Backbone as numpy.savetxt, mean C-alpha at the origin, in Angstrom:
# Nx Ny Nz CAx CAy CAz Cx Cy Cz
-5.84 17.71 -10.71 -5.30 17.25 -11.88 -5.20 15.39 -12.21
-5.44 14.97 -12.64 -5.63 13.47 -12.70 -4.11 12.34 -12.44
-3.34 13.24 -12.60 -1.90 12.25 -12.45 -2.09 12.26 -10.85
-1.99 13.82 -9.91 -2.01 13.22 -8.95 -2.95 12.58 -7.95
-4.15 12.68 -8.25 -5.17 11.96 -7.81 -5.05 10.46 -8.03
-4.39 10.12 -9.15 -4.34 8.46 -9.54 -3.27 8.27 -8.03
-2.26 8.87 -8.68 -1.00 8.20 -7.53 -1.63 8.15 -5.99
-2.40 9.10 -5.86 -3.09 8.87 -4.48 -3.74 8.35 -4.44
-4.57 7.77 -4.86 -5.78 6.34 -4.34 -5.11 5.21 -4.24
-4.43 5.18 -5.47 -3.37 3.96 -5.09 -2.54 3.39 -4.55
-1.97 4.81 -3.69 -0.92 4.22 -2.46 -1.74 4.44 -1.69
-2.70 4.33 -1.15 -3.94 4.36 -0.07 -4.10 3.22 -0.04
-4.47 2.79 -1.56 -5.32 1.08 -1.07 -4.32 0.04 -1.71
-3.73 0.15 -2.69 -2.54 -0.50 -3.56 -1.20 -0.36 -3.17
-1.04 0.83 -3.66 0.38 1.21 -3.48 1.81 0.25 -3.13
1.18 0.73 -1.98 2.87 0.82 -0.52 3.03 -0.84 -0.61
2.45 -1.64 -1.37 2.88 -3.05 -1.56 3.01 -3.33 -2.95
2.90 -2.51 -3.79 3.50 -2.63 -5.19 4.92 -1.78 -5.56
5.91 -2.70 -5.37 7.38 -2.18 -5.36 8.02 -2.48 -6.83
8.27 -1.11 -7.55 9.19 -1.48 -8.79 9.99 -2.13 -8.84
10.52 -2.86 -10.09 11.51 -3.78 -10.79 12.01 -2.89 -11.84
12.53 -2.10 -11.78 13.46 -1.31 -12.86 14.88 -1.90 -13.33
15.37 -2.50 -12.16 17.53 -2.77 -12.75 17.02 -3.95 -13.12
18.13 -4.81 -13.31 18.28 -5.65 -14.05 18.63 -6.85 -13.15
18.14 -8.14 -13.10 18.13 -8.97 -12.20 19.63 -9.67 -11.97
20.03 -9.64 -10.86 21.24 -10.19 -10.71 20.82 -11.47 -9.91
22.26 -12.34 -10.12 22.46 -13.54 -9.46 22.60 -14.40 -8.23
21.99 -13.10 -7.43 22.45 -13.53 -5.92 21.17 -13.90 -5.09
21.04 -14.27 -3.95 20.29 -14.67 -3.28 20.42 -14.32 -1.92
19.10 -14.29 -0.89 19.46 -13.81 0.56 19.94 -14.66 1.06
20.47 -13.69 2.26 21.22 -13.81 3.58 20.85 -13.35 4.62
19.49 -12.57 4.75 19.35 -12.06 6.00 18.22 -13.04 6.57
18.17 -13.81 6.54 17.46 -14.37 7.38 15.38 -14.59 6.41
15.15 -15.23 7.55 13.85 -15.98 7.43 12.45 -14.02 7.45
11.88 -14.31 6.86 10.94 -13.24 6.68 10.35 -12.95 8.09
9.66 -11.65 7.99 9.19 -11.24 9.48 7.88 -11.94 9.66
6.80 -11.68 10.69 5.79 -12.04 10.93 5.35 -10.82 11.11
4.05 -10.77 10.87 3.35 -9.83 11.20 3.08 -8.81 12.02
3.77 -9.73 13.63 3.34 -8.81 14.67 4.77 -7.86 14.37
6.16 -8.59 13.74 7.38 -7.63 14.09 7.09 -6.77 13.18
6.23 -6.77 12.18 6.15 -5.44 11.43 5.12 -4.28 12.07
4.24 -4.83 13.19 3.25 -4.02 13.52 4.46 -3.12 14.46
5.40 -3.95 15.11 6.18 -3.48 16.89 6.86 -2.28 16.20
7.61 -2.62 15.07 8.66 -1.65 14.57 7.91 -0.18 14.19
7.13 -0.01 14.14 6.46 1.08 14.70 7.35 2.12 13.54
7.12 1.83 12.49 7.55 2.76 11.28 6.91 3.79 11.13
7.52 4.66 9.68 7.10 5.86 9.78 7.53 6.37 8.33
7.21 5.92 7.36 7.79 5.71 5.73 7.23 7.02 4.86
8.06 8.00 4.23 7.86 9.25 3.51 8.55 8.62 1.74
7.34 8.54 0.86 7.46 8.41 -0.15 7.05 9.41 -0.79
8.14 9.84 -1.99 8.08 10.33 -3.49 7.40 10.29 -4.39
6.40 10.88 -4.96 5.78 10.27 -5.83 5.63 11.17 -7.20
6.06 10.58 -8.27 6.51 11.28 -9.63 6.13 10.76 -10.94
5.75 11.61 -11.89 4.94 11.07 -12.87 5.77 11.43 -13.92
7.19 11.16 -14.68 7.92 11.51 -15.20 9.05 12.17 -14.68
9.26 13.12 -15.13 10.09 14.42 -14.35 9.37 15.47 -13.38
7.77 15.33 -13.55 7.00 15.84 -12.43 7.28 15.28 -11.23
7.58 15.98 -9.90 6.99 15.63 -8.66 5.33 15.68 -8.41
4.72 14.66 -8.05 3.33 15.39 -7.94 2.90 15.46 -6.41
3.86 14.83 -5.30 3.56 15.30 -3.76 4.21 14.15 -2.84
3.95 14.15 -1.75 4.55 13.05 -1.04 3.53 12.22 0.03
3.93 11.19 0.02 2.96 10.25 0.94 4.05 9.48 2.13
2.81 9.72 3.22 3.63 9.47 4.32 2.81 8.31 4.96
3.37 7.64 5.42 2.70 5.87 6.27 3.23 5.57 7.09
2.60 5.68 8.50 2.97 5.32 9.72 0.88 4.69 10.47
1.71 3.80 11.68 0.47 3.27 12.32 0.02 4.35 13.57
-1.30 4.66 13.66 -1.30 5.82 14.33 -1.44 5.19 15.63
-2.25 4.15 15.95 -2.14 3.70 17.73 -2.69 2.40 17.76
-3.11 1.58 18.93 -4.06 0.05 18.74 -5.73 0.75 19.17
-6.06 0.30 18.54 -7.76 -0.05 18.67 -8.10 -0.74 19.29
-9.67 -0.94 19.21 -10.82 -1.89 19.48 -11.94 -1.97 18.14
-12.56 -2.30 16.97 -13.52 -2.52 16.42 -14.36 -3.83 16.16
-15.66 -3.27 16.87 -16.48 -4.88 17.08 -15.42 -6.14 17.75
-15.35 -5.67 19.01 -14.50 -6.45 19.80 -12.99 -7.16 19.44
-12.75 -7.07 17.99 -11.34 -7.23 17.68 -10.43 -6.23 17.79
-9.20 -6.89 18.29 -7.89 -5.83 18.52 -7.42 -5.39 17.27
-6.96 -4.11 17.11 -6.39 -3.61 15.87 -5.82 -2.56 15.56
-4.53 -2.20 14.77 -4.22 -0.89 14.89 -4.78 -0.27 13.70
-4.59 1.33 13.90 -4.87 2.22 13.16 -3.59 2.22 11.99
-3.58 2.38 11.12 -2.65 2.17 9.78 -3.17 3.86 8.85
-2.66 4.78 8.46 -2.70 6.17 8.02 -1.88 6.44 7.27
-2.32 6.45 5.65 -1.61 6.71 4.69 -1.81 8.64 4.56
-1.15 9.62 4.49 -1.79 10.90 4.20 -0.66 11.47 3.11
-1.50 12.07 2.19 -1.05 12.09 0.60 -1.14 13.88 0.39
-0.22 14.21 0.07 0.15 16.07 0.43 0.39 16.24 -1.37
-0.25 16.97 -1.59 0.31 17.53 -3.47 1.40 17.85 -3.39
1.96 18.29 -4.73 3.17 19.74 -5.01 2.21 20.51 -5.56
2.50 21.50 -4.04 1.11 22.73 -4.46 2.18 24.17 -5.89
3.07 23.43 -6.39 3.76 23.78 -7.53 2.95 23.59 -8.88
2.67 22.57 -8.87 1.84 21.77 -9.91 0.55 23.12 -10.49
0.49 23.81 -11.51 -0.37 24.12 -12.02 -1.63 23.42 -12.15
-2.20 24.52 -11.95 -3.85 23.55 -12.04 -4.41 22.63 -11.08
-3.37 22.18 -9.63 -3.07 21.44 -9.33 -3.64 22.14 -7.35
-2.68 22.92 -7.31 -2.64 23.34 -5.83 -2.39 22.73 -4.74
-3.13 23.16 -3.62 -3.03 22.01 -2.69 -3.96 21.19 -2.54
-3.26 19.68 -1.89 -4.60 18.93 -1.85 -3.80 17.72 -0.84
-4.61 17.56 -0.10 -4.59 16.68 0.96 -5.62 15.70 1.15
-5.25 14.51 1.23 -6.00 12.90 1.51 -5.65 12.33 2.16
-6.32 11.82 3.26 -5.67 10.80 4.27 -6.68 9.62 4.17
-6.17 8.57 4.29 -6.69 6.99 4.29 -6.43 6.77 5.24
-7.49 5.97 5.92 -7.28 5.38 7.45 -8.20 4.08 7.24
-7.25 3.28 8.01 -7.35 1.69 8.03 -7.28 1.03 9.00
-8.51 0.41 9.94 -8.39 -0.34 11.46 -7.72 -1.63 10.49
-6.22 -2.41 10.69 -5.89 -3.58 10.56 -5.83 -4.41 11.82
-6.47 -5.60 11.55 -6.27 -6.67 12.35 -5.41 -7.69 12.04
-5.35 -8.61 12.74 -4.32 -9.70 12.31 -4.93 -11.14 12.92
-4.84 -12.22 12.04 -5.21 -13.33 12.45 -3.23 -13.79 13.12
-3.82 -15.40 12.70 -1.96 -16.06 12.99 -1.02 -15.33 12.17
-1.23 -15.32 11.29 -0.49 -15.53 10.05 -0.38 -13.88 9.07
-1.56 -13.36 8.93 -1.30 -12.11 8.05 -2.23 -11.32 8.43
-2.60 -9.78 7.77 -3.42 -8.66 8.14 -4.41 -8.81 7.50
-5.88 -7.85 7.99 -6.57 -8.13 6.85 -7.52 -6.78 7.73
-8.29 -6.16 6.80 -9.00 -5.08 7.38 -10.28 -4.76 8.20
-10.60 -4.41 8.89 -12.10 -3.89 9.25 -12.70 -3.32 9.34
-12.33 -2.00 8.98 -12.68 -0.52 8.17 -12.06 0.44 7.60
-11.87 0.89 6.89 -11.15 1.73 5.66 -11.87 2.79 4.94
-11.18 4.06 5.35 -11.97 4.96 5.06 -11.11 6.21 4.67
-12.17 7.30 3.81 -10.74 8.27 3.18 -11.38 9.82 3.98
-10.47 10.28 3.89 -11.21 12.21 4.37 -10.51 12.79 3.10
-11.01 13.44 2.39 -10.47 15.05 1.70 -10.28 16.03 2.29
-9.19 16.09 3.46 -8.95 17.05 3.85 -8.83 18.77 3.28
-8.56 18.57 2.30 -8.39 20.07 1.50 -9.97 20.68 1.06
-11.06 19.78 0.74 -12.35 20.32 0.93 -13.31 19.79 1.61
-12.77 19.82 3.07 -13.55 19.08 4.19 -14.16 18.00 4.22
-14.25 17.17 3.12 -15.01 15.81 3.16 -14.19 14.86 3.87
-15.35 14.67 5.12 -14.65 13.71 5.72 -15.47 11.83 6.04
-14.44 10.84 5.76 -15.24 9.60 5.38 -15.77 9.61 3.79
-15.62 10.26 2.72 -16.10 10.49 1.07 -15.93 9.15 0.85
-15.08 7.65 0.87 -15.83 6.33 0.48 -15.64 6.19 2.06
-15.72 4.47 2.03 -15.76 3.70 3.79 -16.03 2.56 3.02
-15.42 1.19 3.46 -15.51 -0.02 3.61 -15.93 -0.33 5.33
-16.90 -0.97 5.54 -16.99 -1.63 6.71 -17.53 -3.03 6.78
-16.03 -3.83 7.28 -15.98 -5.29 7.41 -16.89 -5.77 8.34
-17.74 -6.57 8.09 -18.65 -7.62 9.38 -18.01 -8.83 9.05
-17.58 -9.54 9.45 -16.75 -10.85 9.47 -17.69 -11.64 9.85
-18.50 -11.24 11.02 -19.63 -12.32 11.65 -21.06 -12.02 10.98
-20.82 -11.19 10.32 -22.29 -11.21 9.60 -21.94 -11.72 8.00
-20.55 -11.64 7.31 -20.46 -12.15 6.50 -20.65 -11.11 5.26
-20.65 -9.79 5.25 -20.81 -8.81 4.43 -19.62 -7.66 4.68
-19.61 -6.69 4.03 -18.82 -5.42 3.72 -20.13 -4.77 2.91
-19.90 -3.65 3.92 -20.51 -2.42 3.75 -20.04 -1.08 3.02
-20.73 -1.05 2.12 -19.97 0.02 1.07 -20.69 0.95 1.36
-19.72 2.60 1.55 -20.57 3.81 1.70 -19.78 4.85 0.76
-20.64 6.10 -0.07 -19.85 6.67 -0.15 -20.79 8.26 0.13
-20.18 9.34 1.08 -20.69 10.48 1.52 -21.68 9.90 2.48
-21.78 8.95 3.00 -22.16 8.84 4.49 -23.41 8.02 3.70
-23.63 7.88 2.33 -24.99 6.50 1.75 -24.48 5.37 1.60
-25.07 4.88 2.79 -24.86 2.83 1.92 -25.13 2.67 0.44
-24.23 2.31 -0.28 -24.10 2.05 -1.46 -24.94 0.70 -2.00
-23.83 -0.21 -1.00 -24.05 -1.84 -1.40 -23.34 -2.83 -0.55
-24.50 -3.78 0.12 -23.82 -4.66 1.00 -23.05 -5.94 -0.03
-22.19 -6.44 -0.04 -21.55 -7.22 -0.96 -21.06 -8.32 0.48
-20.93 -9.91 -0.50 -20.37 -11.03 0.49 -18.90 -11.02 0.65
-18.65 -11.38 2.21 -17.30 -11.17 2.32 -17.24 -12.68 3.50
-16.03 -13.78 2.70 -16.19 -15.14 3.45 -14.64 -15.56 3.26
-13.46 -14.35 3.50 -12.54 -14.27 4.12 -11.79 -13.14 4.21
-10.34 -13.24 5.51 -9.41 -12.17 5.35 -9.63 -11.38 4.11
-9.94 -9.71 4.29 -10.02 -9.24 2.92 -9.56 -7.73 3.47
-9.76 -6.90 2.45 -8.91 -5.26 2.96 -9.14 -4.15 2.17
-9.57 -3.03 2.22 -9.85 -2.27 1.33 -8.64 -1.58 0.35
-7.33 -2.36 0.87 -6.25 -1.99 0.40 -5.06 -1.93 1.10
-4.77 -1.02 1.88 -3.49 -0.56 2.58 -2.78 -1.87 3.37
-3.73 -2.60 3.74 -3.11 -3.79 4.40 -2.21 -4.90 3.68
-2.30 -4.49 2.61 -1.54 -5.75 1.30 -0.29 -5.00 1.54
0.02 -3.85 1.95 1.35 -3.40 2.30 2.10 -4.03 3.12
1.48 -4.60 4.26 2.00 -5.52 5.32 2.09 -6.98 4.76
1.18 -7.54 3.72 1.07 -8.87 3.73 2.11 -9.30 2.40
2.28 -8.38 1.61 3.20 -8.16 0.97 4.55 -8.18 1.21
5.18 -7.67 2.57 6.10 -7.87 3.46 6.38 -9.19 4.08
5.35 -10.52 3.92 5.45 -11.25 4.61 6.08 -12.20 3.69
6.16 -11.91 2.30 6.20 -12.76 1.43 7.65 -12.56 0.27
8.08 -11.32 0.54 8.78 -10.50 -0.13 10.14 -11.42 0.09
10.79 -11.77 -0.94 12.31 -12.69 -1.35 11.81 -14.78 -0.66
11.13 -15.16 -1.40 10.66 -16.40 -1.08 10.41 -17.33 -2.26
9.98 -16.87 -3.37 9.55 -17.93 -4.39 8.36 -17.77 -4.60
7.04 -17.60 -3.98 6.00 -17.72 -3.65 4.81 -16.68 -4.84
3.78 -17.35 -4.52 2.27 -16.88 -5.96 1.84 -16.64 -4.57
0.79 -15.07 -4.46 0.15 -15.33 -3.50 -0.90 -14.40 -4.11
-2.39 -14.39 -3.63 -3.85 -14.10 -4.15 -4.12 -13.16 -2.92
-4.49 -11.61 -2.92 -4.77 -11.27 -2.06 -6.00 -10.74 -2.08
-7.20 -10.96 -1.44 -8.28 -10.06 -1.81 -8.88 -8.90 -1.32
-9.35 -8.01 -2.27 -9.55 -6.99 -1.76 -10.74 -6.26 -2.29
-11.13 -4.99 -1.67 -12.27 -4.32 -2.25 -12.29 -3.11 -2.29
-12.77 -2.81 -4.05 -12.67 -1.30 -4.17 -13.24 -1.42 -5.54
-13.91 0.02 -5.58 -14.48 0.35 -6.61 -16.20 -0.07 -6.28
-16.77 -0.79 -5.06 -17.47 -1.11 -4.75 -17.86 -2.48 -5.62
-16.46 -3.26 -5.45 -16.73 -4.57 -5.75 -15.77 -5.37 -4.97
-15.82 -6.97 -5.17 -14.41 -7.78 -4.64 -13.80 -7.97 -5.72
-12.61 -8.14 -5.94 -11.61 -8.82 -6.53 -10.61 -8.78 -6.14
-9.15 -9.00 -6.67 -8.23 -9.97 -5.92 -6.70 -9.24 -6.40
-5.83 -9.38 -5.79 -4.25 -8.67 -6.65 -3.53 -10.23 -6.41
-2.62 -10.18 -7.82 -1.93 -11.51 -7.83 -0.50 -11.01 -7.29
0.15 -11.79 -6.10 1.95 -10.98 -6.48 2.46 -12.26 -6.71
3.23 -11.99 -7.29 4.35 -13.02 -7.93 6.15 -12.48 -6.93
6.38 -13.28 -6.11 8.05 -13.24 -4.98 8.93 -13.60 -6.14
10.23 -13.07 -5.76 10.99 -13.44 -5.91 12.49 -13.65 -4.80
13.47 -14.77 -4.83 14.16 -14.76 -3.77 15.33 -14.35 -4.39
15.68 -13.68 -6.14 16.31 -13.26 -6.63 16.92 -11.11 -6.07
17.81 -11.05 -6.00 17.98 -9.05 -5.74 18.56 -8.66 -7.09
18.51 -7.63 -6.59 19.09 -6.47 -7.14 19.97 -5.28 -6.72
21.31 -5.17 -7.16 21.57 -3.40 -6.37 20.64 -2.27 -6.58
20.46 -1.77 -5.28 19.34 -0.53 -5.47 20.59 0.76 -4.78
19.94 1.79 -5.08 20.82 2.66 -4.64 19.67 3.74 -3.88
19.38 3.82 -2.61 18.06 4.33 -1.95 18.40 5.73 -1.10
17.65 6.46 -1.56 17.88 7.90 -0.57 17.03 7.63 0.62
16.87 6.39 1.33 16.49 6.59 2.54 17.88 6.07 3.11
18.48 5.35 2.73 19.57 4.90 3.30 20.44 5.12 2.48
21.15 6.52 2.08 22.38 7.13 1.48 23.90 6.40 1.88
23.98 5.90 2.98 25.12 5.40 3.85 25.71 3.87 3.57
24.47 3.39 2.76 24.56 1.60 2.74 24.04 1.73 1.04
24.69 0.40 0.39 24.16 0.00 -0.81 23.23 -1.25 -0.39
22.25 -1.24 -0.77 20.91 -1.95 -0.67 21.02 -2.86 -1.68
20.82 -4.24 -1.19 20.30 -5.12 -2.17 18.46 -5.64 -2.02
18.32 -5.28 -3.23 16.37 -5.56 -2.96 16.12 -6.83 -3.42
14.73 -7.21 -2.89 13.96 -7.96 -3.27 12.90 -7.59 -4.43
12.81 -8.64 -5.62 11.60 -8.03 -6.59 10.66 -9.09 -6.50
9.62 -8.34 -7.19 8.11 -8.76 -7.36 7.65 -8.81 -8.78
6.78 -8.51 -9.27 5.57 -8.55 -9.86 4.16 -8.83 -10.05
3.42 -8.68 -10.06 1.91 -9.46 -10.63 0.82 -8.48 -11.34
-0.57 -8.47 -11.06 -1.70 -8.24 -12.07 -2.55 -7.21 -10.84
-3.30 -6.74 -11.18 -4.58 -6.10 -10.37 -5.56 -6.21 -11.53
-6.53 -7.46 -10.78 -7.48 -8.02 -11.50 -8.93 -6.82 -11.73
-8.63 -6.20 -12.17 -9.77 -4.70 -11.96 -9.11 -3.61 -12.68
-10.29 -2.75 -12.89 -10.21 -1.33 -13.10 -10.02 -0.31 -12.27
-8.97 -0.11 -11.67 -8.75 0.62 -10.68 -8.96 2.21 -10.76
-8.68 3.07 -10.17 -9.26 4.53 -9.92 -7.97 5.26 -10.44
-9.08 6.07 -11.99 -8.37 6.59 -12.89 -7.55 6.24 -13.65
-7.87 4.63 -14.12 -7.37 3.44 -15.39 -6.18 2.77 -14.51
-6.02 3.09 -13.54 -4.87 2.06 -12.74 -5.39 0.42 -12.84
-5.12 -0.43 -13.53 -5.18 -1.73 -13.74 -3.99 -2.54 -14.25
-3.99 -3.80 -14.18 -2.98 -5.05 -15.38 -1.95 -5.28 -14.03
-0.45 -4.96 -15.24 0.47 -5.64 -14.61 1.24 -4.37 -13.54
2.12 -4.97 -12.64 2.80 -4.08 -11.54 3.96 -4.56 -11.44
5.05 -4.29 -10.93 6.34 -4.76 -10.03 6.47 -4.34 -8.63
7.37 -4.50 -8.54 7.86 -4.12 -6.66 9.39 -4.65 -6.57
9.61 -3.64 -5.54 10.70 -3.69 -4.93 10.76 -3.39 -3.36
11.76 -4.78 -2.62 11.61 -4.71 -1.29 13.25 -4.58 -0.54
13.47 -4.11 0.66 14.86 -4.09 0.83 14.80 -5.62 1.39
16.18 -5.97 1.21 16.33 -7.33 1.77 16.92 -7.39 3.37
16.22 -6.66 4.00 16.19 -6.82 5.43 15.49 -7.47 6.13
15.56 -7.61 7.21 14.79 -8.62 8.56 12.97 -7.98 8.99
12.81 -6.36 7.94 11.86 -6.19 7.83 11.07 -6.30 6.73
11.87 -5.95 5.33 11.21 -5.87 3.93 10.77 -5.30 3.79
11.46 -3.79 3.87 11.01 -2.57 3.84 10.70 -2.25 2.30
9.49 -1.60 2.05 9.17 -1.37 0.70 9.87 0.13 0.46
10.49 -0.21 -0.85 11.72 0.67 -1.61 11.00 1.47 -2.06
10.16 1.43 -3.42 10.17 1.96 -4.84 8.56 1.10 -5.12
7.91 1.90 -5.69 6.23 1.58 -6.74 6.80 2.04 -8.11
6.14 1.06 -8.90 6.20 1.55 -10.50 4.80 0.58 -10.61
3.65 1.69 -11.22 2.69 1.08 -11.64 2.13 2.04 -12.32
1.42 1.26 -13.91 0.90 2.04 -14.38 -0.73 2.64 -14.51
-0.96 3.78 -15.17 -2.22 4.19 -14.67 -2.35 4.88 -16.03
-3.97 5.33 -16.44 -3.93 5.75 -17.76 -3.73 6.48 -18.86
-2.22 7.48 -18.26 -1.29 8.32 -18.77 -0.24 7.61 -18.88
0.24 6.97 -18.36 1.33 6.21 -18.93 1.96 5.50 -17.29
3.46 5.86 -16.60 4.12 5.30 -15.02 3.91 5.90 -14.27
3.59 5.69 -13.37 3.82 6.65 -11.64 4.99 5.49 -10.88
6.00 6.46 -10.68 7.06 5.95 -9.90 6.73 6.61 -8.49
6.86 5.87 -7.75 6.98 6.18 -5.89 8.50 5.51 -5.13
9.18 6.39 -4.57 10.48 5.87 -3.84 10.66 6.52 -2.80
10.76 5.38 -1.92 11.10 6.06 -0.52 12.45 7.12 -0.04
12.01 8.06 0.38 12.90 8.97 0.89 13.15 8.95 1.85
12.37 8.46 2.97 12.78 9.19 4.47 11.95 8.03 5.24
13.17 7.26 5.90 12.07 5.62 6.47 12.79 6.24 8.60
11.85 6.01 8.82 12.37 6.32 10.40 11.78 5.33 11.47
12.30 4.69 12.79 11.74 4.16 13.22 11.21 4.70 14.71
9.97 4.60 15.26 9.90 5.69 16.26 9.87 5.29 17.61
10.32 4.14 17.94 10.39 3.69 19.30 11.21 4.36 20.11
């Protein structure tokens, strides 16, 4: 079913930094202190579970976590994993499970990608799509099913999508505009994000015992993404010291998909 696939791909590549603002803006400002730096976010050792819905239909669940430290092309990195599992009760869909992997490095201030690939476990397709970032050579190698499709220019820290989740948290609540370069659909593009220091009241199933205040953001994806994802999006982050992504709402070819944080864990 295209609904589930759409939500899954944009979650892995783009989703988790697109947090949706569905509530009315309040006239309040944050008192939760400065934004985290990227090392604080990595050291938090989080595991986040999201529920994906298209209207009343629950499409499935998404689990996001950092697996372990690694080294790639002599660059220290962390292994970020996004696991997507379909709701097998949806007619004509059944069991689908797709994992996205990203070797994510950091410089003095931001995260960026070194290697990004997709494994489709339900049909035993490993490394279905792959982007290999070679910063020394100044190129990105784009693969599909093990075949080199193209060699693209690379002139700045970039990613295949997942690292933007961490990048966006660095600026949530700051009244700033940011542009982040990504490689998707065998080409380079960018995501524009507009952050705000205003907050809304938010009731989160991941934090049932507290009334959360959430920062809002919106932005624009300047490309035609998988299965019709493109254009405007919006976002919502918890106004705590880690700027936890709470919810996403993005447009796809059939309407709007909502992705909501339902469980948050610190694994330390």
